[in-house]
N, C-alpha and C positions, 0 to 999 in steps of 0.2 A: 285078280282072276276069281270069278264066282264059282262056287261049288255047284254040283249038279242039283243038289237039294235046293240051294238058294235060287238057281235059275228056273226051277220048276214052280216056284211060288208065283201065283197069278199076279200080274201087274194091273192094278186098277188106278185110274186117275185119282190122285189125292190119297190113296191108301198107304203108299210108302211114307208120305209125309206125315200122315196120321200116326202110323206106328212109330216113326222116329220121334215125333213129339210126345206121344204117349209113353214111350220107353224112357225118354229124358225125364218126363214128369214122374214116372214110377221110381227112377233112381233118386230123384230129389225127395220123394216121399218114403223111401225105403225105411228110414228110421221110424217114421210114424207107424208103418205097418208092422215092423219088428216090435215096437213098443206095445202095440195093441194086440199082438199075437198071444200075449199072456192073459189068462182069465182074471187074475188078481188085478192086473193093471187096468183091464177093461172095467172092473168093478170100481176101482179108485176113480177112474174118469167119470163114471156114472154118478158117483157120490159128489165129486167136485163140480159136476155140471149143475147140481142142485144148490150147493152152497160151498164157500171156502171153508177149509178146515186145517188144523195142524196135523202133523204126523202122529202125534199121540192120540188125538181124537179119531183118526182113521184106524190106527192100530187097535183101538178098543173094539172096533167092529169086525176085526179079522182074527183068525186063529194063528197069529204070528207076532213076533216081537216088533217093537217100534223101529229097531234098526233094520229089520227086513223090509218094513213098509218104507222107510227112508231110502233104501236101495231102489225099490220100485219107483218111488217118486223121483229119484235121480234119473232113472232111465226115461221116464215120462218128460222130465225137464230137458234132458239132452235132445229129445225128439221135438221139443218146443210145444208140447201138448198142454203143459201146465206152466204157470208162473208162480213165483214165490215172493212174498212181501214180508219183510222183517219189521217187527215192532218190538224193540228191546230184545229180550231173549226169545220171544215167540216168533215162529215162522209160520205164516199161513199160506197154504197152497190154494190156487184157484185154476179153473180151466181156462186155457187160452185157445179159443175155438178156431183161430186162423188156420193152423196146420190141419186140424180136423176137417175144416171146410174144404181145404185144398185137396185132401185125400178123397173126400166125398165127391168132389167135382171130377177128379180123375176116374173114379169108379163109374160115375154117371156117364162120362164120355165114352168109356170103353163099353159099357152096357148098351148105350144107344147105338153104337157102331155094330155091335154084335146082333142086336135085335133087327137092325136094318138088313144085315147080311142074311139072317134067318128068313126074313120076310120075302126076300127076292125069289127064292125057289118056290115059295108057296104060290106065287102068281101063276106059275106054270103047271101046278098040280091040279 
């Protein structure tokens, strides 16, 4: 049984399917958005987009310990935004842009739908 609020939502062809797909994709990308919500992690992603680096090299650029940077890198790794490559005792981190591209695609899809909905009333004004 649908609630009154749910039944009041306008039904447009394809709109329900769009929101269901967008919602599923959003939940799949939730780790990405959670990881990118922190400004320190966004900075790390920016640096790693330029070139791979070790946790020590990244920590030298931030006002925090290497261990704190390693925790941030772990969160980015869990979200599959970065990958690590071990060479002996050294671990180098690099950007893995696949998840970032998927999140960007989701944002573009939602933005395009939003822009289309805003443009519709403008035709009548």
